[in-house]
MARMARDREN-25092 format. One line per 4 residues: their letters; for each residue x, y, z negated of N, C-alpha, C. Coordinates in steps of 0.05 Angstrom, whole numbers, plus 5000, padded with zeros to 4 digits. Atoms other than C-alpha are relative to their C-alpha. Example, Ala and Ser with C-alpha at 12.3 -4.5 7.8 and 13.67 -1.06 7.14 Angstrom:
AS	5018,4976,5000,5246,4910,4844,5018,5024,5000 | 4984,4976,5001,5273,4979,4857,4985,5022,4986
//
This chain:
MKEH	4972,5003,4992,5181,7693,4688,5006,4970,5002 | 4992,5028,4996,5211,7628,4714,5030,4999,5003 | 4971,5003,4998,5282,7605,4705,5006,4982,5024 | 4993,5016,4976,5313,7580,4770,5031,4995,5000
FFTC	4971,5008,4999,5380,7542,4773,5009,4997,5029 | 4989,5003,4973,5424,7546,4835,5031,5003,4998 | 4971,4999,4999,5497,7546,4857,5009,5027,5010 | 4990,4974,4992,5534,7612,4860,5015,4997,5027
PHCW	4986,5002,4975,5557,7625,4932,5029,5009,5000 | 4972,4991,5003,5622,7654,4906,5017,4979,4986 | 4983,5017,5017,5648,7608,4851,4990,4971,4999 | 5012,5027,4999,5603,7547,4863,4992,4988,4973
ENIS	5010,5009,5026,5583,7543,4790,4970,4999,5000 | 5028,5001,5003,5513,7523,4771,4991,5022,4980 | 5009,4978,5016,5478,7585,4744,4969,5002,5001 | 5029,4996,4999,5407,7608,4730,4993,5030,4999
MLLD	5010,4973,5001,5367,7671,4739,4970,4998,4993 | 5029,4998,5006,5298,7692,4713,4987,5014,5024 | 5015,4989,4978,5250,7705,4770,4972,5007,4991 | 5027,4991,5007,5185,7743,4763,4980,4988,5020
SSVF	5019,5014,4982,5131,7697,4792,4975,5016,5006 | 5023,4983,4994,5080,7753,4791,5004,5018,5025 | 4994,4984,4976,5115,7787,4849,5004,4981,5024 | 5000,5019,4978,5101,7751,4915,5026,4997,5014
EQCY	4975,5000,4985,5164,7771,4952,5020,5019,4987 | 4980,4983,5013,5228,7798,4922,5027,4996,5012 | 4973,5000,4990,5298,7815,4944,5016,5020,4984 | 4984,4982,5016,5351,7844,4899,5029,4989,4997
IEDC	4972,5008,5004,5425,7841,4880,5005,4997,4970 | 4993,5005,5028,5449,7811,4815,5028,4987,4999 | 4973,5011,5003,5519,7793,4791,4999,4972,4988 | 4998,5027,5011,5538,7720,4778,5009,5002,4971
EVCC	4993,4999,5028,5541,7707,4703,5027,4987,4994 | 4974,5013,5004,5606,7667,4712,5022,5016,5012 | 4977,4986,4987,5649,7703,4764,4995,5030,5004 | 5007,4972,4999,5613,7771,4763,4999,5012,5029
NPIQ	5003,4990,4972,5610,7776,4840,4971,5004,5006 | 5029,4995,4994,5546,7805,4870,4988,4979,5018 | 5015,5020,4984,5494,7757,4898,4974,5014,5009 | 5026,4990,4990,5436,7778,4942,4980,4977,4997
VSAQ	5020,5020,5006,5375,7740,4917,4974,5007,5014 | 5026,4997,4987,5312,7730,4958,4982,4977,4990 | 5018,5021,5010,5252,7693,4930,4971,5007,5009 | 5028,4997,4993,5180,7682,4951,4983,4981,4983
FFNS	5018,5017,5016,5123,7656,4908,4972,4999,5013 | 5028,5003,4992,5054,7629,4925,4986,4987,4977 | 5014,5010,5023,5004,7619,4869,5019,4995,4976 | 4980,5001,5022,5061,7631,4819,5020,4977,5002
ELVS	4980,5021,4995,5102,7574,4849,5021,5010,5020 | 4978,4992,4982,5170,7586,4880,4999,4983,5026 | 5001,5015,4975,5165,7568,4954,5024,5005,5018 | 4976,4994,4984,5229,7600,4981,5020,5014,4982
FEAV	4979,4987,5016,5295,7618,4949,5026,5000,5016 | 4975,4998,4986,5361,7642,4978,5019,5018,4983 | 4980,4985,5014,5425,7666,4944,5025,5001,5018 | 4978,4997,4981,5479,7694,4990,5020,5021,4991
TIG	4979,4980,5005,5544,7733,4986,4993,5026,5014 | 5004,4973,4988,5545,7807,5003,5026,5007,5015 | 4976,4990,4986,5591,7834,5056,5008,4985,5023
//
């Protein structure tokens, strides 16, 4: 697991999420820990290193 910090697309607060680096490509929805709005998270790993990350609003 790797902790990744980014800006929430809803409230613009700096937050973090734990990403599973053993899964090459992942896409899921998780709520912001500050404003509780849903965020669609997409991440890609190569050799356990994060190579792509996107966090967008839903709707």
